[in-house]
C-alpha positions in Angstrom: -177.1 -7.7 2.2 -175.4 -9.5 -0.7 -172.0 -8.3 0.5 -172.7 -9.9 3.9 -173.5 -13.3 2.4 -170.4 -13.1 0.2 -168.2 -12.4 3.2 -169.8 -15.3 5.2 -169.4 -17.6 2.2 -165.7 -16.5 1.8 -165.1 -17.2 5.5 -166.7 -20.6 5.2 -164.6 -21.5 2.2 -161.4 -20.4 3.9 -162.3 -22.4 7.0 -162.8 -25.5 5.0 -159.6 -25.0 3.1 -157.8 -24.6 6.4 -159.2 -27.9 7.6 -158.3 -29.7 4.4 -154.8 -28.5 4.5 -154.4 -29.7 8.1 -155.6 -33.1 7.0 -153.2 -33.0 4.0 -150.3 -32.0 6.3 -151.1 -34.8 8.7 -151.2 -37.3 5.8 -147.9 -36.0 4.5 -146.3 -36.4 7.9 -147.5 -40.0 8.1 -146.4 -40.7 4.6 -143.0 -39.2 5.3 -142.7 -41.4 8.4 -143.5 -44.5 6.3 -140.9 -43.5 3.7 -138.3 -42.9 6.4 -138.9 -46.2 8.1 -138.8 -48.2 4.9 -135.7 -46.3 3.7 -133.9 -47.2 7.0 -134.9 -50.9 6.5 -133.7 -50.8 2.9 -130.5 -49.2 3.9 -129.9 -51.9 6.5 -130.5 -54.6 3.9 -128.1 -52.9 1.5 -125.4 -52.8 4.1 -126.0 -56.5 4.8 -125.7 -57.1 1.0 -122.4 -55.2 0.9 -121.1 -57.3 3.8 -122.2 -60.5 2.2 -120.6 -59.5 -1.1 -117.3 -58.6 0.8 -117.5 -62.0 2.5 -117.7 -63.7 -0.9 -121.4 -64.5 -1.0 -122.6 -62.7 -4.1 -125.8 -64.7 -4.4 -126.7 -63.6 -0.9 -125.8 -60.1 -1.7 -128.0 -60.1 -4.7 -130.9 -61.5 -2.8 -130.5 -58.8 -0.1 -130.3 -56.1 -2.7 -133.5 -57.4 -4.3 -135.2 -57.5 -0.9 -134.1 -53.9 -0.2 -135.6 -52.8 -3.5 -138.9 -54.5 -2.7 -139.0 -53.0 0.8 -138.4 -49.5 -0.7 -141.1 -50.0 -3.4 -143.6 -51.3 -0.9 -142.9 -48.3 1.4 -143.4 -45.8 -1.4 -146.6 -47.5 -2.4 -147.9 -47.4 1.1 -146.9 -43.7 1.5 -148.6 -42.9 -1.8 -151.8 -44.7 -0.6 -151.9 -42.7 2.6 -151.6 -39.4 0.7 -154.2 -40.4 -1.9 -156.6 -41.5 0.9 -156.2 -38.1 2.5 -156.9 -36.5 -0.9 -160.2 -38.4 -1.3 -161.4 -37.2 2.1 -161.1 -33.6 1.0 
């Protein structure tokens, strides 16, 4: 009888673990998408900065580089928040 309860409990634990890992995977996919999007935006700003620098506008280039850094940091923070929120649901 104890063996039967142990098996049922093990199956229940494995089922819950499977559900949690699916939620974690979904959060990871969402976080990766956020990171990819913000990375593309930051790359675009960096390209604009390079063009501005080549055109002789170093102040504009510096401002664009700073904005690119800010966009990337914000994206990383948002992605981390998504992953942490999923971890709290587990």
